[in-house]
C-alpha positions in Angstrom: -10.7 9.8 22.7 -12.7 8.2 19.9 -11.2 5.2 18.1 -12.2 2.2 16.0 -11.7 -0.8 18.3 -11.7 -4.5 17.4 -12.6 -6.8 20.2 -12.9 -9.9 18.0 -11.6 -10.6 14.5 -13.9 -11.1 11.6 -15.7 -9.2 8.9 -16.1 -5.4 8.6 -18.8 -5.4 11.2 -16.2 -5.9 13.9 -14.9 -2.3 13.3 -16.7 -0.5 16.1 -16.4 3.1 17.3 -15.5 3.3 21.0 -14.3 5.7 23.7 -10.8 4.6 24.8 -8.0 6.1 26.8 -5.5 8.3 25.0 -2.0 6.7 24.5 1.1 7.8 26.3 4.3 8.2 24.2 7.6 6.7 25.3 10.8 8.7 25.0 11.3 7.5 21.4 7.8 8.4 20.3 5.6 11.5 19.9 1.9 11.9 20.5 0.0 13.1 17.4 -3.5 14.4 16.9 -4.7 12.4 13.9 -6.5 14.4 11.3 -6.9 11.8 8.5 -6.0 8.1 8.6 -5.1 6.0 5.6 -7.0 2.7 4.9 -4.9 -0.1 3.4 -5.3 -3.8 2.6 -3.0 -4.7 5.5 -5.7 -3.3 7.8 -8.1 -6.0 6.6 -5.6 -8.7 7.3 -5.4 -7.7 10.9 -9.2 -7.3 11.1 -9.7 -10.8 9.8 -7.0 -12.3 11.9 -4.8 -13.3 9.0 -2.1 -11.2 10.8 -2.1 -11.6 14.5 -2.8 -8.9 17.1 -4.0 -9.2 20.7 -7.6 -8.0 21.1 -8.8 -5.5 21.8 -6.8 -3.4 19.4 -7.1 -0.3 17.2 -6.3 -1.0 13.6 -4.5 1.3 11.0 -0.9 2.2 10.4 -1.0 5.4 8.4 -2.1 9.0 8.7 -1.4 12.7 8.9 -1.8 15.0 11.8 -0.2 17.6 14.1 2.3 16.8 16.9 0.6 17.2 20.2 3.5 16.3 22.5 7.2 15.2 22.2 8.5 14.0 25.5 12.0 15.1 24.8 11.0 18.4 23.0 12.7 17.6 19.7 9.7 18.2 17.5 7.6 21.3 18.1 4.0 21.0 18.9 1.8 21.8 15.9 4.2 20.4 13.4 2.3 18.7 10.5 3.6 15.1 10.1 2.7 12.0 8.2 3.5 8.3 9.1 2.9 4.8 8.0 4.2 2.6 10.8 2.0 3.5 13.8 -0.4 0.7 14.7 -3.6 2.2 16.1 -4.0 5.1 13.6 -7.8 4.7 13.4 -8.1 7.0 16.4 -8.1 10.7 17.4 -4.6 10.3 18.8 -1.7 7.9 18.2 1.9 7.5 19.3 4.4 7.4 16.4 8.1 6.5 16.5 10.0 9.8 16.2 12.3 8.4 13.5 9.4 7.2 11.4 7.8 10.6 10.9 7.9 12.8 7.8 7.3 16.5 8.0 4.8 17.7 5.3 4.0 21.3 4.2 1.0 22.9 5.9 -0.7 23.4 2.6 -0.2 19.7 1.5 -3.4 17.9 0.7 -4.4 16.0 3.8 -5.9 13.0 2.0 -2.8 12.6 0.0 -0.5 13.0 3.0 -2.6 10.4 4.9 -2.3 7.8 2.2 1.0 8.4 0.4 3.6 6.7 2.6 2.5 3.1 2.9 1.5 2.8 -0.7 4.1 5.1 -2.0 7.0 3.4 -0.2 5.6 0.0 -1.3 5.5 1.1 -4.9 9.0 2.5 -4.5 10.6 -0.6 -3.1 8.9 -2.8 -5.6 10.2 -0.9 -8.6 13.4 0.4 -7.0 14.4 -2.5 -4.8 12.8 -5.9 -5.2 13.4 -5.6 -8.9 15.2 -2.4 -10.1 13.4 -1.6 -13.3 15.4 -0.1 -16.1 14.7 1.2 -19.6 13.2 -1.5 -21.8 12.3 -3.9 -19.0 8.9 -5.6 -19.0 6.7 -5.9 -15.9 3.2 -7.0 -15.0 1.3 -5.2 -12.2 -1.9 -6.8 -10.9 -4.6 -4.7 -9.4 -3.3 -2.0 -11.7 -5.9 0.6 -10.7 -5.5 0.1 -6.9 -3.5 2.5 -4.7 -0.2 0.7 -5.0 -0.9 -0.3 -8.6 -1.3 3.2 -9.9 1.8 4.4 -8.1 3.9 1.5 -9.1 2.8 2.1 -12.7 4.0 5.7 -12.5 7.4 4.7 -11.0 7.8 1.9 -13.6 6.9 4.0 -16.6 9.2 6.8 -15.4 12.0 4.2 -15.3 11.3 3.4 -19.0 9.7 0.0 -18.5 6.9 -1.5 -20.5 4.1 -1.8 -18.0 1.3 -4.4 -18.4 -1.4 -3.9 -15.8 -4.4 -6.0 -15.0 -7.7 -4.5 -14.0 -11.4 -5.5 -13.7 -13.4 -2.7 -15.5 -13.3 -0.1 -18.2 -13.1 2.7 -15.7 -10.0 1.2 -14.1 -8.5 0.5 -17.5 -8.7 4.3 -18.2 -7.1 5.1 -14.9 -4.3 2.7 -15.5 -3.5 4.1 -18.9 -3.5 7.6 -17.4 -0.9 6.4 -14.9 1.4 5.3 -17.8 0.5 1.7 -18.5 1.7 0.3 -21.9 -1.1 -2.3 -22.1 -4.0 -2.9 -19.8 -5.4 -6.5 -19.5 -8.4 -8.1 -17.8 -8.4 -11.0 -15.3 -9.2 -14.4 -16.8 -7.8 -17.8 -17.7 -6.0 -16.4 -20.7 -4.1 -13.7 -18.9 -0.7 -15.5 -18.8 -1.0 -16.4 -22.5 -1.8 -12.8 -23.4 1.3 -11.6 -21.6 3.4 -14.1 -23.4 2.0 -13.0 -26.7 2.8 -9.3 -25.9 6.4 -10.3 -25.1 6.9 -12.5 -28.1 6.7 -15.6 -26.0 9.4 -14.6 -23.6 7.5 -13.5 -20.6 8.1 -10.5 -18.4 11.1 -9.7 -16.2 9.0 -9.3 -13.1 5.4 -9.7 -12.0 4.2 -7.5 -9.1 1.3 -9.5 -7.8 -0.9 -7.8 -5.1 -3.9 -10.0 -5.7 -2.6 -13.3 -4.5 -4.7 -16.5 -4.6 -6.6 -15.7 -7.8 -3.6 -14.7 -9.9 -0.6 -16.4 -8.4 -0.5 -19.4 -10.7 -0.7 -17.1 -13.7 2.0 -14.9 -12.3 4.3 -18.0 -12.3 3.4 -18.7 -15.9 4.0 -15.2 -17.3 7.5 -14.5 -16.0 10.6 -15.2 -18.1 13.3 -17.7 -17.3 15.2 -16.5 -14.2 12.6 -13.7 -13.8 11.1 -12.6 -10.6 7.6 -13.1 -9.1 7.0 -10.6 -6.4 4.0 -11.5 -4.3 3.3 -8.3 -2.2 -0.4 -8.7 -1.3 -3.3 -11.0 -1.1 -6.4 -9.1 -2.1 -8.2 -12.3 -3.2 -6.8 -14.3 -0.3 -3.5 -15.9 0.8 -1.6 -18.1 -1.6 -1.4 -21.8 -0.6 2.0 -23.3 0.2 4.0 -24.4 -2.9 6.7 -26.9 -3.6 9.9 -25.0 -4.4 10.5 -27.4 -7.3 7.8 -25.5 -9.2 10.2 -22.5 -9.4 12.7 -24.8 -11.2 10.0 -26.1 -13.5 8.9 -22.6 -14.4 12.4 -21.6 -15.5 14.6 -21.2 -12.4 12.5 -18.2 -11.4 12.8 -16.2 -8.2 9.9 -15.8 -5.7 9.8 -13.2 -3.0 7.2 -12.0 -0.5 8.5 -8.6 0.6 7.2 -6.1 3.2 7.6 -2.4 3.9 9.4 -3.3 7.2 11.9 -5.5 5.3 12.6 -2.9 2.7 13.0 0.0 5.1 15.1 -1.9 7.6 18.6 -0.6 6.7 20.0 2.5 8.2 18.5 5.6 6.5 16.3 3.5 4.1 13.0 4.6 5.5 13.9 8.2 5.2 15.3 7.7 1.7 12.1 6.0 0.4 9.8 8.4 2.2 11.6 11.5 1.0 11.6 10.1 -2.5 7.8 9.7 -2.4 7.2 13.2 -0.8 9.5 14.9 -3.3 7.9 13.1 -6.3 4.5 14.4 -5.1 5.7 17.9 -4.5 7.4 17.9 -8.0 4.2 16.6 -9.6 5.9 13.5 -10.8 3.8 11.2 -8.7 0.1 11.7 -8.6 -2.1 10.1 -6.0 -5.8 9.3 -6.5 -7.8 9.4 -3.4 -11.2 8.2 -4.6 -13.2 8.2 -1.4 -13.1 9.5 2.2 -15.3 8.3 5.0 -16.0 9.6 8.5 -14.2 7.6 11.2 -17.5 6.0 12.2 -17.9 4.5 8.8 -14.6 2.5 8.8 -16.6 -0.7 8.3 -18.1 0.6 5.0 -14.6 1.7 3.9 -13.4 -1.9 4.4 -16.4 -3.3 2.5 -15.8 -1.0 -0.4 -12.1 -1.8 -0.5 -12.5 -5.5 -0.4 -15.4 -5.5 -2.9 -13.1 -3.6 -5.3 -15.4 -0.6 -5.5 -12.6 1.8 -4.9 -9.8 3.0 -7.1 -6.6 4.5 -5.8 -6.5 5.3 -2.1 -9.3 5.8 0.5 -9.1 7.5 3.8 -10.9 8.1 7.1 -11.7 11.6 8.3 -10.8 11.4 11.9 -11.4 15.0 12.6 -13.6 17.0 10.3 -11.0 19.3 8.6 -11.6 18.2 5.0 
């Protein structure tokens, strides 16, 4: 089968198309024909070696496709499914844990299905887990026009929160407002002061920071006393270690670095969050923006565009030409 294989970590150029053997599912997995694969920032962390994986490996965690084979016959062949926890999804076939699959309607948009779970579940646990937003709460979302940012904005606005997003262009500002942002701000040295002014000097209840290195210090400065800074990504690079005493100095604030794995680890939690995302899409309450799709062979360009902030919303790889 065709797959994107990484034999050494590094820049986007290490993403090479290759012929590899098809995987064999264990009894708790199913083999799936991948139609579309999602592209996420976590994929770049593995490509660069920030997150460790033994080379050679196939990147990617997320996608949509049809079940090819279930060793125990529980799921019928041909069933359309989506997933977000199957390492090796940049390939024509992948093995997915049976209990981490979500059935999707046959007429469901494939690009949406391929990119909705990882980002959707992330946005859900941020706004309905890490800090349970309620009516009148104030939050900041960095990378507000990114895939997670747009979804978290929709969830936060639906909860009645005041949503202050941060973006880098006029186009992204418009997208952020369309998603329900209350105020849209730009990156810069005055960001924290602007947020303080908007909240009458108090600061926000929670900052959802997916940018990392470039915004982390400001995130600490724009949260209220005993508020929460949620560092869920590192689009600009990893944050340097900090002295915990800083959290005291900033007002006894809380700092967390969550993950999808951690926030879907309890019994039934993955299904609860995944179903909440799928149902919100079906009902039209959660709208996904898939800005670009690339052939599998152009995975390197997809990573370049993602890291250069040339994309808005989600991007996907067309593994088999069905869209």
